[in-house]
C-alpha positions in Angstrom: 35.1 24.5 -4.4 33.1 27.6 -3.5 34.2 29.1 -0.2 30.6 29.7 1.0 29.7 26.0 0.3 32.9 24.9 2.1 31.9 27.0 5.1 28.4 25.5 5.1 29.7 22.0 5.0 32.1 22.7 7.8 29.3 24.2 9.9 27.2 21.1 9.4 30.1 18.9 10.4 30.8 21.0 13.5 27.1 21.0 14.5 26.9 17.2 14.1 30.0 16.3 16.1 29.9 15.2 19.7 33.7 14.8 19.9 35.2 17.3 22.3 38.7 16.7 20.9 37.5 18.0 17.5 36.0 21.1 19.1 39.1 21.7 21.1 41.3 21.4 18.0 39.1 23.8 16.1 39.2 26.3 19.0 43.0 26.1 19.0 43.1 26.9 15.3 41.0 30.0 15.7 43.0 31.2 18.7 46.2 30.8 16.8 44.8 32.9 13.9 44.0 35.8 16.3 47.1 37.8 16.4 47.7 40.5 19.0 49.0 43.8 17.5 51.3 44.1 20.5 53.4 41.1 19.2 54.1 43.0 16.0 55.7 46.0 17.8 59.4 46.4 18.2 60.9 46.4 21.7 61.5 50.2 21.3 57.8 50.8 20.5 56.7 48.7 23.5 59.0 50.6 25.8 57.7 53.9 24.5 54.1 52.9 25.1 54.9 51.6 28.6 56.7 54.9 29.4 53.6 56.8 28.2 51.4 54.7 30.6 53.7 55.5 33.5 53.6 59.2 32.6 49.8 59.0 32.7 49.8 57.3 36.1 52.1 60.1 37.4 49.7 62.7 36.0 52.3 63.9 33.5 49.9 64.7 30.6 47.6 67.3 29.2 44.2 66.8 27.8 43.8 67.0 24.0 41.3 69.9 24.3 43.8 71.9 26.4 46.5 71.3 23.9 44.3 72.4 21.0 43.4 75.6 22.9 47.1 76.4 23.4 48.0 75.9 19.7 45.1 77.6 18.0 
């Protein structure tokens, strides 16, 4: 079956339903499909990002523009 036709048929079924359980189930499917990039990082990568955030909070950073001036 053509995917566009399948989508249209599903849209019609969704628009016609009054069953909240079906709507809830569909929402769960879509939420499950949405993957957070954070979950794909290693523990080491997460720790490095978190340390970078702490450094920013402590003011331990330089602006990109300042860095570019220094190395030009």
